[in-house]
N, C-alpha and C positions, 0 to 999 in steps of 0.2 A: 686610330679607329677605336681602340679600347675593347673592353669586354661587352658582348651583347647583353642588352637589358630586357629583351622580350622573347617570349616563346612564340615562334612563328613557323607555321607549315605553309610553304609557298605553293602556288599552283604549279602543277607539273608542266614541263615543256619538252617537246611540243605537245599541244593539246588542241584538237584531236591528234592521235599518233597512229602510225602504221607499224614501223619496225620496233623502235623502243622509245622510251621517254625517261626523263630525269625528274626525280622528286628531291626537293631541297628543304631543309628545315634548320632552324636555329634554336639552340638551347642556351638559356641564360645561366644555367648551372648544370653540373654533371647530374645525370639521371639515368634510370633504367628506362629504355624506350621499347615500344612495340609499334611497328609500322606495318599495317596490314591492308590488303586490298580485299574489298567485298563486291559481290555481284549486286545488281540492282534489287535482287530478291533478298539480300542480306546474308548470303552465304559467303563464308570466308574462303577466298580462292587462292590467295598467296600471302606469304609473310616475307616482307622485303627486308626487315631489320628487326632484331630484338637483342636485348641485353644492355649492359652498361655502356654509356657514351659520355665523353667529356663535354664540357661546355663548348659552345662555338658553333661553327657552320658545318653542316653535314649534307651529303647527297648520296643517292643510290639510283642506279639505272635499272629499269624494269623492261623486260622484253615481251610483255603480254602473255606470259606463260603462267600456268597454275603451279601449285606446290609440287605436283608430280612431273612437271616439265611439258605438259600438254599445252598447245596453243589455244588460247581462249577465243571465243567467238566475238565478232564485232558487237559493240554495245556500250552502255553507260556503266561505269564502275565507280566505286568510291574508295578512297584511301584514307585511313584513320591513323593519326599519330597520338599515342598516349605516352606521356613522359611525366613521371611523378604524379601530381594531382591534376594535370592539365590534359585536355583532349581537344584536338581539332580534326575536322573532316573536310575533304575537298572531293570534287567530282572530276572524273577523267573520262575521255571517250576513246575507245579503241576501234579503229577501222581496219578491216582486213581486205 
């Protein structure tokens, strides 16, 4: 398979989700990452991952809770991955 060559933020699965969902991404080189969920109004609601990560495949499970552990309301949210000088954003839908 070899070393990944592209920075990829995959669509979360399942989407829409009710209980929890998984976000996957690929780093072609080691990088400091910031994976954050935002409300449709642009408010930062949860930080899923931050800090240094090795190159390769990564995943994180999210249960639809904010940074304080509160269950978020149904709706459209966005998750953004920043790694080095690259940024990608995807949309997810939470159904309660």
